[in-house]
TIGU-169667 format. One line per 2 residues: number of its first residue (from 1); their letters; for each residue x, y, z of C-alpha. Coordinates in steps of 0.1 Angstrom, whole numbers, plus 2048, in hexadecimal, padded with zeros to 3 digits. Example, Ala and Ser with C-alpha at 12.3 -4.5 7.8 and 13.67 -1.06 7.14 Angstrom:
# TIGU-169667
1) as) 87B/7D3/84E; 889/7F5/847
//
This chain:
# TIGU-169667
1) mt) 6EA/922/2DD; 6F9/90B/2C3
3) nt) 713/8ED/2D0; 72D/8E9/2BB
5) tt) 74F/8DE/2BC; 76F/8E9/2B1
7) at) 78E/8D2/2A1; 79F/8D4/2BF
9) tt) 786/8C7/2D6; 775/8A5/2DB
11) gg) 759/89A/2F2; 75F/8BE/303
13) ft) 782/8B6/308; 79D/8CB/2FC
15) de) 7BA/8B4/2E6; 7D2/8C3/304
17) er) 7B9/8B6/31E; 7BA/895/30E
19) da) 7DE/891/310; 7DD/899/330
21) mk) 7C1/87D/336; 7D3/864/322
23) er) 7F9/86B/336; 7E2/86C/357
25) aq) 7D5/846/345; 7FC/842/341
27) ev) 805/84A/361; 7EF/835/375
29) rg) 7F1/814/35F; 814/816/356
31) kk) 831/806/36C; 83D/81E/38B
33) gd) 85B/82F/37B; 876/844/38F
35) gl) 85A/864/398; 876/87B/397
37) ve) 887/872/373; 864/874/367
39) ll) 85C/89A/376; 881/8A0/368
41) ak) 876/896/346; 85A/8AA/346
43) ia) 869/8CA/350; 882/8BF/336
45) em) 86B/8C3/319; 858/8E3/31E
47) ed) 85E/901/30D; 871/91A/31B
49) ad) 85F/92C/332; 84B/910/33C
51) rv) 86B/8FD/348; 87F/91B/35F
53) ma) 862/921/36F; 85A/8F3/372
55) er) 882/8F4/37B; 880/90D/394
57) lh) 867/905/3AA; 871/8DE/3A7
59) il) 88D/8EC/3BB; 875/905/3D1
61) vg) 862/8E5/3DA; 883/8CC/3E4
63) ea) 884/8EC/3FD; 865/8EE/408
65) ap) 858/8C8/410; 879/8B4/405
67) el) 85D/891/413; 847/89A/3EF
69) tp) 851/881/3D8; 856/88D/3B5
71) kt) 843/880/398; 829/885/37D
73) wy) 804/889/37F; 7EE/88E/35B
75) gm) 813/892/34E; 819/8AF/360
77) pa) 835/8B5/380; 825/8B1/39A
79) ya) 82D/8A3/3C2; 820/88C/3DB
81) kd) 81F/88A/402; 816/864/405
83) gk) 80D/85E/3E8; 7F0/878/3E2
85) vv) 7FB/899/3C8; 7FD/8B1/3E2
87) lf) 80C/8CF/3C2; 80F/8CE/3A6
89) fk) 81F/8E7/384; 805/8E9/362
91) pa) 81E/8FD/34C; 80E/915/335
93) ak) 814/904/315; 804/8E0/31E
95) fk) 7DF/8F2/31E; 7EB/90E/305
97) ar) 7E1/929/321; 7F1/94B/329
99) ya) 804/942/34B; 80D/920/35A
101) tl) 7FD/918/37C; 809/909/39E
103) gf) 7EB/8F8/3AA; 7E7/8E7/3CC
105) sd) 7CF/8C5/3D1; 7B6/8BA/3ED
107) sa) 7D4/8B3/3FC; 7E4/8D0/402
109) al) 7E0/8DE/425; 7D5/902/413
111) dd) 7B1/903/426; 7AD/924/430
113) ga) 786/92C/439; 76C/924/41F
115) mw) 77E/92D/3FF; 7A5/92F/3FA
117) pt) 7BA/92F/3D7; 7C6/90D/3CA
119) ef) 7D5/914/3AD; 7EC/932/3A5
121) al) 7F6/93F/384; 81A/946/378
123) ts) 826/958/364; 84B/95E/36E
125) lt) 85E/95C/391; 86B/977/3A7
127) aa) 87B/973/3CA; 85A/97C/3DA
129) de) 843/968/3C6; 861/946/3D2
131) kr) 85D/954/3F5; 839/950/3F8
133) il) 838/92F/3E6; 853/921/3FF
135) al) 838/92C/417; 819/919/408
137) vq) 82E/8FC/3FE; 838/8F8/424
139) ra) 80E/8FC/42E; 805/8E3/414
141) ta) 817/8CD/420; 817/8D3/449
//
């Protein structure tokens, strides 16, 4: 098998992945701004489908866990507890994926036996999806 690199990858990372890493480096070494302002700015930059879901998720997270701190993480909207990211929204367009994801970090209290999901694919948000997200966020932050 031949190892080839396309025009969109360098060192095994896609352009989109490298951009996310650059954004994270800026977040770490940059000045500590207003996390909510930065999060809302990232949401405003998104393509329509991603933006609609991110705006709704922002409201849901606020309802389920108002104690979480909004911020950006790898250039994506995220929410932290005690300085550690608990959940994040990965827009589909950011990595040219078929669907967006709602992800939970290892700081989230979602453990369920020896195996459990940490990311959920999203193509839209129904009332049932929103109810499930509220429960997941509440459980993750318990």
